[in-house]
C-alpha positions, 0 to 999 in steps of 0.5 A: 805415288799419284798425280794430285789436281787440287782445288782448295783454298789459298789458306794452308795449301802451299804446307799441305803441297809440300807434304804430298810431295814429301810423300812422293806424289806429284802435283800436275794442276793447281785451281782457284775455281770448278771452272779452272779444274774442269779442263784438267780432269779431262786431260788427267784421268789417271790423277786425284783430285782433292777438292774443298768440301765448300758450297763454291768450289765442291759443285756438281758439275766438277763431280760429272766432270770427275765421272765423265774422265774416270777420276777419284775425287776426294772431298776435304771438309774443314767443318760438319757442314761441308761434310753434309754438302759432299754427302749431299752430292753423294761423295763419300771419300771425305776427309778432315782438313784438320787432319793434315796431309796424314788424313789425306795420305790414308784416304788415298792409301787405304783403298787398295788396302781395304780391297785387299782385306775384304777380298781375303776376308771371303773365301771366295769372290762373289758369282758373276751372272749374265742374263741374257735372252734372244731377239724380241723382247723375252723378259731378259731384264725382268728376270735379272731385277727378279733375279737380283731382288731374289738374291738380297731377300735371301740375305746375299749382298747384291750388284745389279748391272745394266751392260746393255748398250742397245736398250738400256731399261733397269732404271725406268723399270726401278724408279731409278735416276737414269742420269745417274753416273752408273756403269759406265762412270764405273767403268771409267774409274776402273780403267784409271785404278780408282773404283774404290769402294766409296766411289762405288758406292757413289756411282751405283744407285741403292733400291731399297726393300724390306725384303733386301736391298741391293745396289744398281749401276744403271745403264747408258742414258742413251744408247749412242754413248755406247763407245765410251764402254770398251772390253778391258774397262768392262771385265775390270769393274765386273771383276771389282764389283765381285769383290764388293758383292756376294753375288752380281747380276749383269743384264746384257743386250741380245746381240753377240756379232762383232760389228759396229766397230766405232771408228774413234776408240775402235770399240765395238757395240756388243763388246759388253754383251760378250764380255759380261757372258765370257767372264761369267760363271753362268749365263740364265738364257732367256727365252719367250713360251710362244712359237716365234720366241722360241725360233728366236731362242733356238738360233741365238742360243746356239751363238751363245754356246760359243762366247759362253765359258761357264755354266748355262741354265735355259730358262723359257717365260711367260708359258701360257696354253694361250700361245703354245697349245694345250700343255705348254709345259710339256709343248715347250720341254719337247719343242727344246729336245727335239730342236735344240737338244736342251733336256733341262729348263726352268719355265716360268709361267706367264703373269703379264698383270703382276709384272705390270702392277711391278712397272706401274710401282717402279717396284720387283714383283718380289715387293709388288706382287710376292704371291705371283706364279712367276715370282714363285719360280723366279724366287726357286732358280735363286735359291737353288743358284745361291742357297742363303748364307749360313747364320753365324753359330749361336755361341752357347754359355755351359751350363755350370751345375752345382756339386755336392758332397 
């Protein structure tokens, strides 16, 4: 049974809602205008909203309010024009009005079945990879974006998540809309049990590329909104992402401390970072190849190991002689072994012009500068962590030979 909020035209509404109640659902709100629906959305976070897909009833403000409350919204379209209107707003859960309650019931109840079918069709859930870096901008976000692009180029289904509650940067780096619903909306939907495939598609943005496209859950548009992200909702959202994708790459903030608790929600500022790292199958621990960067990395890496439960891969970024001296790769390897007892690390050469070109174009370095040496190192790491999926075996017919007598 679900609680229903309804914004439908009077014609045929009463009969439709009687059918809903016969199916065991409760109608908790009936509205005639979008303005009447908005306060009900905020007060009913576990409800499902049925809204007619006409221009006067299905508005951007209704979608924004549903996202803010974590309410699942299903559009009821009476014509192809109304279906196109819903699609134009990014709403993909649409049912034809002529389908009656049976059609709506299928949409409401089919989400859980589709999630179960999707999970059972795969041998395992997708991998979760968190990308963490010490304070001082070692290139953590760049690494996360490039790994997502390389996994997609290998043929994997990829979701890139910006869970940095201090300085979300993935949206501007990729030229995506910063005010889109993104990760916060996905968390609210997950907390209400409404994060379906269609809703995930709606709140995510697509980074399109010939090399390989992937989905992006953008970060908080303003850092002050961090109390909206609670630990259970974050964990639930990441778990749902893993059922839809082969790999989920999460960019997290550098700070790992328990502090800055919000008095109203009880949420701590760094809960997103700690939750993602604890849930990750693998953490990419990023440091910068200069004296200050390595010092910060070695101190922070020790704290990271207390939170991480999966494998940890050390990656040192921007390796260059100008900052660390002759034979920089050897210098970095010796420093890691001597001061951190780290015997294996991925070393990424400095290629600032390539990443500057990518930022300027709002593209990944995979697209903007495919011959970059830094891109090559990250591409090799992606292939090592998650090899390309095996192609389906080719079916060959049996050759028939003539039989002689």
